[in-house]
NUGULO-973305 format. One record per residue: x, y, z of N, C-alpha, C in turn; residue in three letters; chain. Coordinates in steps of 0.2 Angstrom, whole numbers. Each point is the difference from the previous one (the first is absolute). Layout:
- n_X	n_Y	n_Z	ca_X	ca_Y	ca_Z	c_X	c_Y	c_Z	drenlo	marke
- X	Y	Z	X	Y	Z	X	Y	Z	ALA	A .
...
***
This chain:
- n_X	n_Y	n_Z	ca_X	ca_Y	ca_Z	c_X	c_Y	c_Z	drenlo	marke
- 94	81	3	-3	5	5	3	-2	7	PRO	A .
- 1	5	4	3	-1	6	-6	-2	6	ALA	A .
- -6	2	-1	-5	-1	5	-3	-7	-1	SER	A .
- -4	-2	5	-4	-6	-1	-6	1	-5	LEU	A .
- -1	-5	-4	-5	0	-5	-6	-3	3	GLN	A .
- -6	3	0	-6	-3	3	-5	-1	-6	ILE	A .
- -3	-6	0	-6	-2	-5	-5	-4	3	VAL	A .
- -6	0	-2	-5	-5	2	1	-6	-3	ASN	A .
- -2	-6	3	0	-6	-3	-4	-1	-6	GLU	A .
- 2	-4	-5	-3	-1	-6	0	7	-4	ASP	A .
- 5	4	1	0	7	-4	7	1	-2	THR	A .
- 1	2	-6	7	1	-3	3	6	2	ARG	A .
- 6	-1	2	4	6	2	5	2	-6	LEU	A .
- -1	6	-2	5	2	-6	5	4	2	GLU	A .
- 6	-1	-2	6	4	1	1	4	-6	PHE	A .
- 0	7	1	1	4	-6	2	7	3	SER	A .
- 3	4	-5	1	7	2	-6	4	1	ASN	A .
- -6	-2	-3	-6	4	1	-2	-1	7	THR	A .
- 1	-6	3	-3	-2	7	6	2	5	ASN	A .
- 5	2	-2	5	3	4	4	-6	4	GLY	A .
- 0	-6	-3	3	-6	3	4	-4	-5	ASN	A .
- 3	4	-5	3	-4	-6	7	-3	3	ALA	A .
- 1	-6	-4	7	-3	1	4	1	-5	ILE	A .
- 6	3	1	5	1	-5	7	-3	1	ASN	A .
- 3	-1	-5	7	-3	1	5	4	-4	VAL	A .
- 6	0	1	5	4	-3	7	-2	0	ASP	A .
- 4	1	-4	7	-1	0	4	5	-4	ASP	A .
- 5	3	3	3	6	-4	4	-2	-6	VAL	A .
- 2	-7	0	4	-2	-6	-4	-5	-5	GLU	A .
- -4	-4	3	-3	-5	-4	-6	3	-4	ALA	A .
- 0	-2	-6	-6	2	-5	-5	-5	0	THR	A .
- 1	-7	2	-5	-5	1	0	-3	7	GLU	A .
- -6	-1	2	0	-2	7	-5	-7	0	LEU	A .
- 1	-4	5	-4	-6	1	-3	1	7	GLN	A .
- -7	-1	0	-4	1	6	-3	-7	2	VAL	A .
- 0	-1	7	-4	-6	2	-5	3	6	ASN	A .
- -6	-2	-1	-6	2	4	-4	-6	3	VAL	A .
- -1	0	6	-4	-6	3	-4	2	6	LYS	A .
- -5	-4	1	-4	1	6	-2	-7	3	VAL	A .
- -2	0	6	-1	-6	4	-7	-3	0	ASN	A .
- -5	5	0	-7	-2	1	-5	3	-6	HIS	A .
- 3	1	-6	-5	3	-5	4	-1	-7	GLY	A .
- -2	4	-4	3	0	-7	2	8	-2	THR	A .
- 4	0	-5	2	7	-2	-1	0	-8	ILE	A .
- -2	6	-2	-1	0	-8	3	7	-2	SER	A .
- 2	0	-6	2	6	-4	-5	2	-5	LEU	A .
- -2	6	0	-4	2	-6	4	2	-6	LYS	A .
- 6	2	1	4	2	-6	6	-4	0	ASN	A .
- 1	-5	-5	6	-4	-1	4	2	-6	THR	A .
- -1	5	-3	3	2	-6	8	1	1	SER	A .
- 4	-3	-4	7	1	0	3	-5	5	GLY	A .
- -3	-4	4	3	-4	5	-1	-7	-2	VAL	A .
- 5	-4	2	-1	-8	-2	0	-3	7	SER	A .
- -4	-6	0	0	-3	7	4	-7	0	PHE	A .
- 3	0	6	4	-6	1	-4	-5	5	LEU	A .
- -5	3	4	-4	-4	4	-7	3	0	LEU	A .
- -5	-3	-1	-7	2	0	-1	4	-7	GLY	A .
- -6	3	0	-2	3	-6	-3	7	1	ASP	A .
- 0	2	6	-2	7	2	-8	0	1	GLY	A .
- -3	-6	1	-7	0	1	-1	-5	6	THR	A .
- -3	3	5	-2	-5	6	6	-4	2	ASP	A .
- 6	2	1	6	-4	2	1	1	7	ASP	A .
- 2	-6	3	3	1	7	7	3	0	THR	A .
- 3	-2	-5	7	3	-1	1	1	-7	GLU	A .
- 4	5	-2	2	2	-7	7	3	0	MET	A .
- 3	-2	-5	7	3	-2	0	3	-7	THR	A .
- 2	6	-1	0	3	-7	5	4	-1	PHE	A .
- 2	2	-6	6	4	-1	-2	5	-6	LYS	A .
- 4	5	0	-1	5	-6	4	6	2	GLY	A .
- -1	5	-4	3	7	1	-2	3	6	SER	A .
- 3	5	3	-2	3	7	-7	3	-1	LYS	A .
- -1	3	-6	-6	4	-1	-6	-5	-1	SER	A .
- 1	-6	-3	-5	-5	-1	-1	-4	6	ASP	A .
- 5	-1	4	-1	-4	6	-4	5	5	VAL	A .
- 1	6	0	-3	5	5	-7	1	-2	ASN	A .
- -1	0	-7	-7	1	-3	-4	-6	2	SER	A .
- 3	-6	0	-4	-6	2	-1	0	8	ALA	A .
- 4	2	4	-1	0	7	-5	5	2	LEU	A .
- 0	6	-4	-5	5	1	-8	-3	-2	ASN	A .
- 0	-6	-2	-7	-3	-1	-1	-6	4	SER	A .
- 5	-1	5	-1	-6	4	-6	0	5	LEU	A .
- -3	-5	1	-6	-1	4	1	-6	4	SER	A .
- -3	0	6	0	-6	5	-7	-2	2	TYR	A .
- -2	-6	0	-6	-2	2	1	-6	4	LEU	A .
- -3	0	7	1	-5	4	-4	-6	-2	GLY	A .
- 2	-6	3	-4	-6	-2	-8	1	2	ASN	A .
- -4	-4	-3	-7	1	2	-2	0	8	PRO	A .
- -3	5	2	-2	0	7	6	0	5	ASN	A .
- 6	2	-2	6	0	4	0	7	3	PHE	A .
- 1	0	7	1	7	3	6	-1	6	PHE	A .
- 5	4	-1	5	-1	5	6	5	-3	SER	A .
- 6	-2	2	6	4	-3	3	-4	-5	SER	A .
- 2	3	-5	4	-3	-6	6	5	-1	ASP	A .
- 5	-3	-4	6	4	-2	1	-1	-7	SER	A .
- 1	6	-3	2	0	-7	8	1	-1	LEU	A .
- 3	-5	-2	7	0	-1	2	3	-7	TYR	A .
- 5	4	0	2	3	-7	8	0	1	VAL	A .
- 3	-4	-5	7	0	-1	2	2	-7	ALA	A .
- 6	4	-1	2	2	-6	7	-1	-1	VAL	A .
- 2	-2	-6	7	-2	-2	2	3	-6	SER	A .
- 7	2	0	2	3	-6	3	-6	-5	ASP	A .
- 0	-6	2	3	-6	-4	7	1	-2	SER	A .
- 4	5	4	7	0	-1	2	3	-7	GLY	A .
- -5	4	-3	1	2	-7	4	6	-1	VAL	A .
- 2	4	6	3	6	0	6	0	5	ALA	A .
- 6	2	-2	5	1	5	3	-7	3	GLY	A .
- 4	1	5	3	-6	3	-4	-2	6	ILE	A .
- 2	-6	3	-3	-2	6	-6	-5	-1	GLY	A .
- -2	-2	-6	-5	-5	-1	-7	2	1	GLY	A .
- -4	-4	1	-7	1	1	-2	4	7	THR	A .
- -3	5	0	-2	4	6	-7	0	0	LEU	A .
- -3	0	6	-7	0	1	-2	4	7	SER	A .
- -6	1	0	-3	3	6	-7	-2	1	ALA	A .
- -3	0	6	-6	-3	1	-4	4	6	ALA	A .
- -7	0	-1	-4	4	5	-6	-4	1	ALA	A .
- -4	1	6	-6	-3	1	-5	5	2	THR	A .
- -6	0	-3	-6	4	1	-5	-4	4	VAL	A .
- -1	3	6	-5	-3	5	-7	1	-2	GLN	A .
- -5	-5	-1	-7	1	-2	-4	-2	6	ILE	A .
- -5	4	2	-5	-3	4	-7	0	-3	SER	A .
- -2	-7	0	-6	-1	-4	-6	0	6	VAL	A .
- -5	4	-1	-5	1	5	-6	-5	-1	LEU	A .
- -3	-3	5	-5	-4	0	-7	4	-2	SER	A .
- -4	-3	-5	-6	3	-2	-5	-5	1	VAL	A .
- -6	2	3	-5	-5	1	-3	-2	-7	ASN	A .
- 0	-7	-1	-2	-3	-7	-7	-2	1	ASP	A .
- -4	1	-5	-8	-2	1	0	-7	0	ALA	A .
- -6	-2	3	-1	-8	0	-3	-2	-7	PRO	A .
- 1	-6	-1	-2	-3	-6	-6	-5	1	ILE	A .
- -5	1	-4	-6	-5	0	1	-5	-7	ASN	A .
- 0	-6	1	0	-5	-6	-7	-3	0	THR	A .
- -3	1	-6	-7	-2	0	-1	-4	-7	ILE	A .
- -4	-4	-1	-1	-4	-6	-3	4	-5	PRO	A .
- 0	-2	-7	-3	4	-5	-8	0	1	PRO	A .
- -3	5	-3	-7	0	0	-3	0	-7	SER	A .
- -6	-3	-1	-4	-2	6	1	-7	2	PRO	A .
- -2	-2	6	0	-7	3	-7	-2	-1	GLN	A .
- -2	-6	-3	-6	-2	-1	-2	-7	4	THR	A .
- -6	0	2	-2	-6	4	-8	0	0	PHE	A .
- -3	-6	2	-7	0	0	-3	3	6	ASN	A .
- -6	3	0	-3	3	5	-2	-5	6	GLU	A .
- 0	3	6	-2	-4	6	5	-6	2	ASP	A .
- 6	1	-2	6	-4	1	6	4	3	THR	A .
- 4	-3	4	6	3	3	5	1	-5	ASP	A .
- 3	5	-1	6	1	-5	6	1	4	PHE	A .
- 5	-3	-1	6	0	4	6	3	-4	VAL	A .
- 3	5	4	6	3	-3	6	-4	3	PHE	A .
- 4	-3	-4	6	-3	3	5	-1	-5	SER	A .
- 6	-1	3	6	-2	-5	-1	-6	-4	ALA	A .
- -3	-5	4	-1	-7	-3	-5	1	-6	ALA	A .
- -5	5	0	-5	1	-5	3	5	-6	ASN	A .
- 6	2	2	3	5	-5	-3	7	0	GLY	A .
- -3	2	6	-3	6	0	0	3	7	ASN	A .
- 6	-1	3	2	2	7	1	7	1	GLY	A .
- -2	3	6	2	6	2	6	1	4	LEU	A .
- 4	5	0	5	0	5	2	8	0	SER	A .
- 4	1	6	2	7	1	7	0	2	VAL	A .
- 4	5	-1	7	1	1	2	7	1	SER	A .
- 6	1	4	3	6	1	7	-1	2	ASP	A .
- 5	3	-4	7	-1	2	2	3	6	VAL	A .
- -4	5	3	2	4	6	-4	-3	6	ASP	A .
- -6	-1	-1	-4	-1	6	-1	-8	2	ALA	A .
- 0	-2	6	-1	-6	2	-8	-2	2	ASP	A .
- -3	6	2	-7	-1	1	-4	5	-4	VAL	A .
- -6	-3	-3	-4	4	-5	-7	0	2	LEU	A .
- -4	4	-3	-7	0	1	-4	-1	-6	GLN	A .
- -4	-5	0	-4	-2	-7	-7	2	1	VAL	A .
- -3	3	-5	-8	0	0	-2	-3	-6	THR	A .
- -5	-4	1	-4	-4	-6	-7	2	0	LEU	A .
- -3	2	-6	-7	2	0	-3	-3	-6	THR	A .
- -6	-2	0	-4	-2	-6	-7	3	1	VAL	A .
- -3	1	-6	-6	4	0	-6	-5	0	SER	A .
- 0	-6	-3	-5	-4	-1	1	-7	3	GLN	A .
- 2	-1	7	1	-6	2	4	0	7	GLY	A .
- 4	-5	2	4	0	6	6	-3	-1	ALA	A .
- 5	1	5	6	-3	-1	2	-3	7	LEU	A .
- 4	-6	-1	2	-4	6	7	-2	0	THR	A .
- 4	1	5	7	-2	0	1	-7	3	LEU	A .
- 4	-4	-3	0	-7	2	4	0	7	PRO	A .
- 5	5	0	4	0	6	-1	7	3	VAL	A .
- -1	0	7	-1	7	3	5	1	6	ARG	A .
- 3	-6	2	5	1	6	5	4	-1	ASN	A .
- 2	5	4	6	4	0	-2	7	-4	GLY	A .
- -7	0	-2	-2	7	-3	-4	4	6	LEU	A .
- 1	6	-1	-4	5	4	-5	4	-5	THR	A .
- -6	-1	2	-6	3	-4	-2	7	2	PHE	A .
- 0	5	-4	-3	6	2	-7	1	-3	THR	A .
- -1	-4	-6	-7	0	-3	-1	-7	-1	THR	A .
- -6	-3	2	-2	-6	-2	3	-5	5	GLY	A .
- -1	-7	-2	4	-5	4	3	-5	-4	ASP	A .
- 0	0	-7	2	-4	-4	-4	-6	-2	GLY	A .
- -7	1	2	-5	-6	-2	-6	4	-3	ILE	A .
- -1	-2	-6	-6	3	-4	-1	7	1	SER	A .
- 6	4	-1	0	7	0	-1	3	-7	ASP	A .
- -4	6	0	0	3	-7	7	5	0	LYS	A .
- 2	2	6	6	4	0	4	-3	6	THR	A .
- 6	-1	0	5	-1	5	6	3	0	MET	A .
- 3	2	6	6	3	0	4	-3	6	THR	A .
- 6	-2	-2	4	-4	5	7	2	0	PHE	A .
- 4	-2	5	7	2	1	4	-6	2	ILE	A .
- 6	-1	-3	4	-6	2	7	0	-4	GLY	A .
- 4	-4	2	6	-1	-3	-1	-2	-8	GLY	A .
- 5	1	-4	-1	-2	-7	-1	-7	-1	LYS	A .
- 4	-4	3	-1	-8	-1	-7	-2	2	SER	A .
- -3	3	6	-6	-2	3	-6	3	-5	ILE	A .
- 1	6	-2	-5	3	-5	0	-5	-6	LEU	A .
- 5	-2	-3	0	-3	-6	-3	-7	1	ASN	A .
- 1	-3	6	-2	-7	1	-8	1	1	LEU	A .
- -2	6	3	-8	1	0	-3	1	-6	ALA	A .
- 4	3	-5	-3	2	-6	0	-6	-5	LEU	A .
- 4	-5	1	0	-6	-4	-5	-4	1	ASP	A .
- -6	0	-3	-6	-4	1	-6	4	2	GLY	A .
- 1	7	-1	-5	5	1	-7	-3	-4	LEU	A .
- -5	0	3	-7	-2	-3	-4	6	-1	ILE	A .
- -3	0	-6	-5	5	-2	-7	-4	-1	TYR	A .
- -5	3	3	-7	-3	-1	-4	5	-2	ARG	A .
- -3	0	-6	-4	5	-3	-7	0	4	GLY	A .
- -4	6	0	-6	0	2	-5	-6	-3	ASN	A .
- -5	-2	4	-4	-5	-2	-3	2	-7	LEU	A .
- 1	-5	-5	-3	1	-7	3	6	-3	ASN	A .
***
């Protein structure tokens, strides 16, 4: 395709006649062609590999592949080509396609041609991730229960896009206390003996505060 190809991050871009962006190769003399395809920041796959043989890669999630076959089989394979950027990658990438006749027809030795398809991978807001211990967590009444990595039941939050996150913690029958509160901004509660607390901070500060979270159930 002549135009810039645009796709969202973590989404597969398919090159096909149906999508109007098919990649085709040709040679007026050669009956068999060899094709090399590669990308810089992702992988490429072929849904249809019937009739082609691979010299590099296997047609599934390759950064680079080289295959050969008849013109019809090669173009059928290319008509099933797809690109997938690396996880959470967004920026520009290039799909490089080179075709060779391997010098099997006429004089002049091996002849080849190459072209590059520009791909723009657009950023998409990824959802934050909560990591919590398995339930239920069991302990004695009227005692403090600590959630921590050292105890094997730590809480943590992450987000590949955002540096600052908001966390809300709520319990129905007790109160929560954070061991570390410096660097946090509270919009609900203050981090000490709260039934509900909401606070904002950088990811590292948030996870430091969550490591050692104390739960105390209501009396008796």
